[in-house]
Rosetta silent file (secondary structure, phi, psi, omega in degrees, C-alpha in Angstrom):
SEQUENCE: SRIKTGERPPASEEVNYLIATICGADPDELQFEAYMESAPSIIKEFLNNLTTTLSSGIESYFYKFLPKPLRNFLLKEVQNKFTTYSMVRSIAKDGIGKFTIENGKLVLCRSEADEAISDDYLEVVVPPQGFIEQLDDSMQPLIHQGEKLEIDSIKRPRIGEIGLFRINDEEDLIRRYSEKDGKILLVPENNKYEQKLLDLDEVEIRATVTAVTKKL
SCORE:     score description
SCORE:     0.000 S_00000001
   1 L     0.000  -33.772  179.657   33.206   23.201   16.466 S_00000001
   2 H   -74.311  -32.133  169.792   36.045   24.359   14.293 S_00000001
   3 H   -62.966  -40.711 -178.456   33.855   24.303   11.244 S_00000001
   4 H   -67.349  -34.968  178.874   31.249   26.366   13.118 S_00000001
   5 H   -84.957   -4.870  174.947   33.848   28.961   14.067 S_00000001
   6 L    86.095    8.521  179.177   35.216   29.131   10.544 S_00000001
   7 L   -71.384  -25.966  179.167   38.679   27.774   11.504 S_00000001
   8 L  -142.711  147.288 -179.329   38.353   25.025    8.968 S_00000001
   9 L   -82.682  161.408  176.804   35.989   24.576    5.940 S_00000001
  10 L   -59.262  165.119 -176.941   33.476   21.674    5.752 S_00000001
  11 L   -65.769  158.599  178.221   34.658   18.392    4.307 S_00000001
  12 L   -69.399  167.693 -179.167   34.872   18.026    0.475 S_00000001
  13 H   -64.748  -32.432 -178.676   32.035   16.372   -1.432 S_00000001
  14 H   -67.029  -42.029  177.671   34.188   13.236   -1.906 S_00000001
  15 H   -67.268  -42.690  177.382   34.732   12.876    1.822 S_00000001
  16 H   -58.375  -40.124 -178.494   31.085   13.533    2.617 S_00000001
  17 H   -65.527  -43.341 -178.478   30.054   10.908    0.023 S_00000001
  18 H   -67.938  -41.338  179.602   32.402    8.305    1.587 S_00000001
  19 H   -65.311  -39.683  179.929   31.203    9.059    5.140 S_00000001
  20 H   -68.880  -42.210  178.376   27.561    8.769    4.140 S_00000001
  21 H   -62.160  -44.550 -179.666   28.184    5.519    2.192 S_00000001
  22 H   -63.796  -38.751 -179.293   30.106    3.883    5.057 S_00000001
  23 L   -87.462    1.939  177.028   27.388    4.898    7.600 S_00000001
  24 L    69.663   29.036  177.901   24.554    3.747    5.332 S_00000001
  25 L  -100.549  177.307  178.639   23.169    7.277    4.998 S_00000001
  26 L   -86.454  111.681  177.427   21.929    9.303    2.039 S_00000001
  27 H   -53.259  -42.555  176.794   24.993   11.043    0.428 S_00000001
  28 H   -58.433  -40.047 -179.655   22.731   13.756   -0.998 S_00000001
  29 H   -66.455  -44.515 -179.864   21.323   14.554    2.372 S_00000001
  30 H   -64.792  -38.835 -178.131   24.847   14.904    3.920 S_00000001
  31 H   -66.440  -39.854  177.616   25.912   17.152    1.012 S_00000001
  32 H   -61.440  -42.490 -178.722   22.769   19.244    1.599 S_00000001
  33 H   -65.997  -35.620 -179.528   23.543   19.626    5.259 S_00000001
  34 H   -68.924  -36.197  177.202   27.092   20.607    4.480 S_00000001
  35 H   -63.676  -41.817 -178.498   25.881   23.259    2.016 S_00000001
  36 H   -64.016  -22.709  177.333   23.488   24.629    4.666 S_00000001
  37 H   -63.516  -32.764 -176.819   26.331   25.157    7.055 S_00000001
  38 H  -122.040   15.964 -178.486   27.719   27.952    4.798 S_00000001
  39 L   -69.385  152.531  173.136   24.642   28.868    2.727 S_00000001
  40 L   -56.841  147.761 -178.826   23.624   32.518    2.535 S_00000001
  41 H   -58.829  -32.676 -178.344   21.229   33.632    5.270 S_00000001
  42 H   -67.628  -36.248  177.155   18.548   34.467    2.630 S_00000001
  43 H   -69.047  -45.361  175.185   18.644   30.817    1.386 S_00000001
  44 H   -62.069  -38.413  177.720   18.394   29.426    4.882 S_00000001
  45 H   -64.599  -37.419 -179.287   15.537   31.769    5.738 S_00000001
  46 H   -69.193  -46.030  179.349   13.711   30.794    2.609 S_00000001
  47 H   -60.774  -41.515  178.206   14.088   27.040    3.212 S_00000001
  48 H   -63.915  -41.751  179.513   13.100   27.348    6.833 S_00000001
  49 H   -64.714  -42.940 -178.721    9.974   29.343    5.885 S_00000001
  50 H   -62.814  -46.823  178.317    9.114   26.770    3.225 S_00000001
  51 H   -56.739  -45.755  177.690    9.500   23.904    5.690 S_00000001
  52 H   -60.676  -43.315 -177.519    7.316   25.727    8.297 S_00000001
  53 H   -65.747  -46.295 -179.115    4.650   26.593    5.737 S_00000001
  54 H   -68.984  -37.707  178.666    4.320   23.032    4.389 S_00000001
  55 H   -63.497  -39.709 -179.812    4.386   21.483    7.913 S_00000001
  56 H   -65.968  -36.541  174.225    1.674   23.871    9.029 S_00000001
  57 H   -60.671  -44.059 -179.741   -0.374   22.976    5.940 S_00000001
  58 H   -67.283  -45.962  179.197   -0.082   19.226    6.764 S_00000001
  59 H   -57.324  -42.836  173.016   -0.968   19.886   10.420 S_00000001
  60 H   -61.086  -37.211  177.134   -4.135   21.846    9.297 S_00000001
  61 H   -66.773  -38.561  175.150   -5.084   18.977    7.053 S_00000001
  62 H   -62.881  -41.717 -178.293   -4.885   16.522    9.886 S_00000001
  63 H   -69.757  -21.705  179.979   -7.021   18.672   12.113 S_00000001
  64 H   -85.819  -39.657 -172.375   -9.637   18.936    9.354 S_00000001
  65 H  -110.638  -20.358 -179.230   -9.771   15.385    8.113 S_00000001
  66 L   -98.362  144.145  174.820   -8.401   12.981   10.796 S_00000001
  67 L   -64.203  148.905 -178.772  -10.040   11.770   13.992 S_00000001
  68 H   -52.254  -42.664 -173.869   -8.626   13.238   17.082 S_00000001
  69 H   -65.904  -17.464 -174.737   -7.121    9.946   18.506 S_00000001
  70 H   -98.643  -16.004 -171.745   -4.781    9.566   15.435 S_00000001
  71 H   -56.443  -50.611 -174.445   -3.593   13.166   15.205 S_00000001
  72 H   -61.509  -41.137 -178.270   -0.791   13.050   17.775 S_00000001
  73 H   -61.331  -46.174 -177.194    0.688    9.873   16.350 S_00000001
  74 H   -69.983  -38.915  177.052    0.717   11.220   12.796 S_00000001
  75 H   -59.224  -38.051  176.281    2.065   14.613   13.788 S_00000001
  76 H   -64.444  -39.163 -178.722    5.066   12.925   15.499 S_00000001
  77 H   -69.839  -31.495  170.957    5.722   10.936   12.371 S_00000001
  78 H   -61.556  -44.272  176.878    5.558   14.065   10.277 S_00000001
  79 H   -60.227  -35.652  179.308    8.039   15.800   12.541 S_00000001
  80 H   -76.452  -33.316 -170.471   10.379   12.877   12.249 S_00000001
  81 H  -100.577  -30.981 -174.085   10.137   12.436    8.497 S_00000001
  82 L   -89.500   71.768  178.171    9.410   15.882    7.113 S_00000001
  83 L   -83.894  173.743  173.343   12.851   17.506    7.334 S_00000001
  84 H   -59.569  -46.266 -179.661   13.962   20.473    5.235 S_00000001
  85 H   -59.492  -41.458 -171.761   15.972   18.147    3.040 S_00000001
  86 H   -69.390  -34.707 -179.204   13.063   15.760    2.472 S_00000001
  87 H   -74.813  -40.394  174.739   10.677   18.530    1.460 S_00000001
  88 H   -63.585  -37.870 -179.055   13.307   20.185   -0.900 S_00000001
  89 H   -64.757  -48.100 -176.814   14.060   16.789   -2.396 S_00000001
  90 H   -66.725  -42.560  179.914   10.311   16.039   -3.031 S_00000001
  91 H   -66.659  -37.834  174.712    9.578   19.440   -4.460 S_00000001
  92 H   -61.520  -36.124 -175.530   12.631   19.291   -6.716 S_00000001
  93 H   -80.294  -45.331 -170.401   11.505   15.864   -7.960 S_00000001
  94 H  -116.301   -7.895 -174.414    7.738   16.391   -8.307 S_00000001
  95 L    81.038  171.681 -175.833    7.008   20.058   -8.014 S_00000001
  96 L   -90.753  119.710  175.210    4.719   21.686   -5.436 S_00000001
  97 L  -120.902 -133.340 -179.701    1.269   19.950   -5.473 S_00000001
  98 E  -129.558  152.187  177.727   -1.107   19.100   -2.766 S_00000001
  99 E   -97.121  141.497  176.678   -0.883   16.734    0.131 S_00000001
 100 E  -149.040  178.040  178.318   -3.595   14.133    0.629 S_00000001
 101 E  -118.218  126.313 -179.137   -4.183   10.774    2.229 S_00000001
 102 E  -128.472  116.891 -178.797   -4.448    7.718   -0.008 S_00000001
 103 L    51.396   46.745  178.744   -5.026    4.228    1.499 S_00000001
 104 L    76.661   10.999 -176.065   -3.827    5.314    4.858 S_00000001
 105 E  -123.354  140.118  175.621   -0.682    7.059    3.570 S_00000001
 106 E   -85.944  119.634 -176.028    0.143   10.765    3.392 S_00000001
 107 E  -130.930  163.687  173.529    1.279   11.429   -0.173 S_00000001
 108 E   -99.331  133.127 -179.454    2.085   14.382   -2.466 S_00000001
 109 E  -110.780  141.820  178.175   -0.105   14.703   -5.532 S_00000001
 110 L   -67.353  143.288 -176.774    0.927   16.513   -8.678 S_00000001
 111 L   -72.223  -31.337 -173.688   -0.946   19.737   -9.161 S_00000001
 112 L   -89.305  -16.962 -179.303   -1.454   19.238  -12.943 S_00000001
 113 L  -146.164  126.627 -174.544   -2.657   15.591  -12.597 S_00000001
 114 L   -80.991   71.245 -179.333   -4.538   14.263   -9.651 S_00000001
 115 L  -130.676  141.675 -176.780   -2.437   11.134   -9.177 S_00000001
 116 E   -78.663  144.874  177.939   -0.613   10.079   -6.019 S_00000001
 117 E  -119.650  116.733  179.550    3.220    9.917   -6.051 S_00000001
 118 L   -74.584  140.989  175.105    4.742    7.424   -3.611 S_00000001
 119 L  -155.648  132.210 -176.250    7.909    8.758   -1.974 S_00000001
 120 L   -61.170  -29.048 -170.435    9.857    7.243    0.934 S_00000001
 121 L   -87.542  -14.555 -177.070   10.364   10.714    2.453 S_00000001
 122 L  -108.426  -13.176 -174.348    6.600   11.692    2.343 S_00000001
 123 L   -74.118  127.157  175.122    4.976    8.402    3.348 S_00000001
 124 L  -127.420  107.847 -175.465    3.306    8.396    6.731 S_00000001
 125 E   -89.634  128.519  175.618    1.457    5.050    7.313 S_00000001
 126 L   -83.866  119.126 -171.702   -1.515    4.955    9.571 S_00000001
 127 L   -65.363  139.630  174.642   -1.117    1.555   11.435 S_00000001
 128 L   -64.554  -28.025  174.724   -3.830   -1.024   10.910 S_00000001
 129 E  -125.033  140.371 -179.028   -3.516   -1.788   14.581 S_00000001
 130 E  -173.969 -166.473 -177.590   -2.845    0.756   17.197 S_00000001
 131 E  -126.806  148.666  174.432   -4.222    2.485   20.294 S_00000001
 132 E  -138.594  168.181 -176.716   -6.509    5.464   20.956 S_00000001
 133 E  -112.565  137.663  175.341   -7.886    6.984   24.100 S_00000001
 134 L   -70.881  116.839 -167.032  -11.556    7.096   25.172 S_00000001
 135 L   -93.432  -13.370 -177.646  -12.147   10.893   25.276 S_00000001
 136 L  -138.895 -173.988 -179.812  -15.587   11.017   27.041 S_00000001
 137 L  -100.502   16.533 -172.744  -17.836    9.070   29.375 S_00000001
 138 L   -68.520  -17.958 -179.154  -20.258    7.968   26.672 S_00000001
 139 L  -110.034   12.821  172.809  -19.231    4.232   27.048 S_00000001
 140 L   -69.594  145.792    5.771  -19.358    4.061   30.850 S_00000001
 141 L   -90.752    3.856 -177.499  -19.457    1.859   32.781 S_00000001
 142 L   -68.760  -46.318 -178.947  -17.937   -0.514   30.231 S_00000001
 143 L  -128.788  120.439 -178.438  -15.153    1.914   29.075 S_00000001
 144 L   -89.530  154.297  179.109  -14.168    4.837   31.304 S_00000001
 145 L   -58.073  130.640  179.385  -12.891    8.171   30.036 S_00000001
 146 L    93.947  -12.631  179.145   -9.057    8.091   29.581 S_00000001
 147 L   -74.734  153.246 -175.517   -8.783    4.287   29.177 S_00000001
 148 E   -89.333  133.270  178.868   -6.726    2.989   26.234 S_00000001
 149 E  -110.668  127.056  169.331   -8.481    1.206   23.357 S_00000001
 150 E   -83.073  127.851 -176.038   -6.713   -1.218   21.064 S_00000001
 151 E  -122.472  159.862  170.509   -8.153   -0.813   17.502 S_00000001
 152 E  -132.970  112.200 -169.165   -7.938   -2.602   14.175 S_00000001
 153 L   -85.077   -4.648  172.426   -8.673   -0.279   11.258 S_00000001
 154 L   -87.097  -34.928 -177.083   -8.899   -3.209    8.788 S_00000001
 155 L   -80.137  132.042  175.026  -11.554   -5.166   10.576 S_00000001
 156 L   -89.267  138.553 -177.139  -15.142   -4.048   10.272 S_00000001
 157 L   -70.410  142.234  171.884  -17.181   -4.321   13.516 S_00000001
 158 L   -87.707  166.093  179.464  -19.931   -6.896   13.646 S_00000001
 159 L   -55.082  128.524 -178.635  -23.272   -6.256   15.191 S_00000001
 160 L    95.014  -13.769 -179.206  -22.756   -5.810   18.936 S_00000001
 161 L   -89.602  161.926 -179.267  -19.094   -4.932   18.636 S_00000001
 162 E   -97.067  138.862  178.363  -17.522   -1.561   19.522 S_00000001
 163 E  -143.877  175.164  177.006  -15.916    0.570   16.918 S_00000001
 164 E  -104.006  122.807 -175.165  -14.610    3.990   15.994 S_00000001
 165 E  -125.884  144.423  171.458  -16.948    5.960   13.673 S_00000001
 166 E  -108.712  133.148 -176.496  -16.823    9.309   11.932 S_00000001
 167 E  -107.834  120.613  176.922  -20.138   11.084   11.489 S_00000001
 168 L    50.023   33.946  178.769  -20.676   13.347    8.524 S_00000001
 169 L    59.558   24.287 -175.398  -16.910   14.043    8.259 S_00000001
 170 L  -127.883  -45.737 -168.812  -17.235   16.128   11.439 S_00000001
 171 E  -120.496  137.232  179.046  -17.571   14.045   14.627 S_00000001
 172 E  -111.655  132.458 -173.318  -15.700   11.019   15.830 S_00000001
 173 E  -133.759  143.469  167.673  -17.459    8.510   18.197 S_00000001
 174 E  -100.216  115.625 -177.598  -16.684    5.273   20.059 S_00000001
 175 E  -147.280  161.424  173.011  -20.031    3.344   19.993 S_00000001
 176 E   -80.457  131.065 -173.485  -21.477   -0.146   19.890 S_00000001
 177 E   -90.676  137.391  178.176  -22.363   -1.048   16.305 S_00000001
 178 E  -154.317  172.272  177.825  -25.771   -2.232   15.246 S_00000001
 179 E  -134.054  146.183  179.108  -28.208   -2.012   12.232 S_00000001
 180 E  -151.888  128.003  172.226  -31.852   -1.132   11.931 S_00000001
 181 L    54.791   42.029  178.837  -34.071   -0.667    8.918 S_00000001
 182 L    71.562   14.425  178.006  -31.129   -0.642    6.480 S_00000001
 183 E  -118.540  172.466  177.305  -29.384    2.015    8.555 S_00000001
 184 E  -101.317  127.787  177.189  -26.465    2.046   11.005 S_00000001
 185 E  -105.885  116.280  177.491  -27.382    2.301   14.675 S_00000001
 186 E  -102.232  122.328 -171.044  -24.658    3.597   17.037 S_00000001
 187 E  -116.042  122.568  173.476  -25.372    2.778   20.684 S_00000001
 188 L   -83.587  158.727  177.636  -23.598    4.350   23.669 S_00000001
 189 L   -86.049  -29.109 -178.679  -23.338    2.507   27.007 S_00000001
 190 L   -85.816  127.125 -169.152  -24.104    5.634   29.011 S_00000001
 191 L   -75.232   -9.519  178.475  -27.831    6.303   28.990 S_00000001
 192 L   -79.848   -8.397  174.352  -27.366   10.109   29.106 S_00000001
 193 L  -103.548  146.865 -175.642  -26.125    9.928   25.464 S_00000001
 194 L   -85.744  147.332  166.812  -28.590    9.389   22.658 S_00000001
 195 L   -71.010  154.883 -178.383  -28.412    6.574   20.149 S_00000001
 196 E  -122.877  122.050  175.046  -27.762    7.626   16.553 S_00000001
 197 E  -107.205  115.080 -167.354  -29.655    6.072   13.640 S_00000001
 198 E  -133.253  149.824  173.501  -27.812    7.166   10.477 S_00000001
 199 L   -71.984  160.844 -173.289  -27.878    6.435    6.700 S_00000001
 200 H   -67.173  -28.897 -176.655  -24.881    4.571    5.365 S_00000001
 201 H   -87.411    1.314  172.127  -23.400    7.592    3.582 S_00000001
 202 H   -90.766  -12.105 -172.796  -23.429    9.552    6.911 S_00000001
 203 E  -124.748  130.556  169.165  -21.064    7.171    8.676 S_00000001
 204 E  -109.206  120.404  175.157  -17.432    6.173    8.056 S_00000001
 205 E   -79.580  110.237 -173.818  -16.385    3.066    9.877 S_00000001
 206 E   -88.575  -37.071 -177.389  -12.830    3.885   10.985 S_00000001
 207 E  -172.328  164.199  173.494  -11.925    0.812   13.135 S_00000001
 208 E  -103.131  134.331  172.472  -12.995   -1.980   15.407 S_00000001
 209 E   -79.633  122.819 -178.935  -12.121   -1.863   19.121 S_00000001
 210 E  -104.716  -18.926 -179.125  -10.469   -5.138   19.907 S_00000001
 211 E  -163.140  157.808  178.034   -9.332   -4.676   23.575 S_00000001
 212 E  -129.008  126.178  173.632   -9.520   -2.214   26.398 S_00000001
 213 E   -85.185  114.434 -174.442   -6.726   -1.409   28.854 S_00000001
 214 L   -85.402  142.884  173.967   -8.516   -0.909   32.136 S_00000001
 215 L   -84.514  140.779 -178.403   -7.425    1.623   34.808 S_00000001
 216 L  -102.548    0.000    0.000   -6.914    0.135   38.203 S_00000001
């Protein structure tokens, strides 16, 4: 509080470095936060706008390319890991490129060369096992709307098993998997929904449903 009111200055770089080292934190991050305490308002405004712009871009990317059930999980991870310091650090190190997803990880790509750069501050891992919610009544009476599904994104569904599928990069469906005439047949449990017979390049197999948490 005395630092906030200007009664005493922030700790020296040496003290900040020792505090961070003893606590197992990043000394550079603590120094950055110390600088931000007394940084000119124009610098603070610029960095805050930069953080907001990049975060909004990542969020837009999620809404465009990720299935709805995974968005909330990933957005929480981004909010936890994409701090002002982590973005400034990454841009200072690699420059401003583009964000993309490679092998289930959110990474920053160099703008001049389309190659992924791994970075502890930018990596957001999509878990191979996790939970999603049944968003409609297409799988009733087996699976009711709102019930929680356990998924495995590594395992490919076998014929007769239920999985999560993306259709033409636009629509995400929970359906029973089958094959017919060299194509993929997606079968709902609810008769009011139509079966979909699709070419292989029209379907992305996202995960296999391994369990259902039933509502009582």
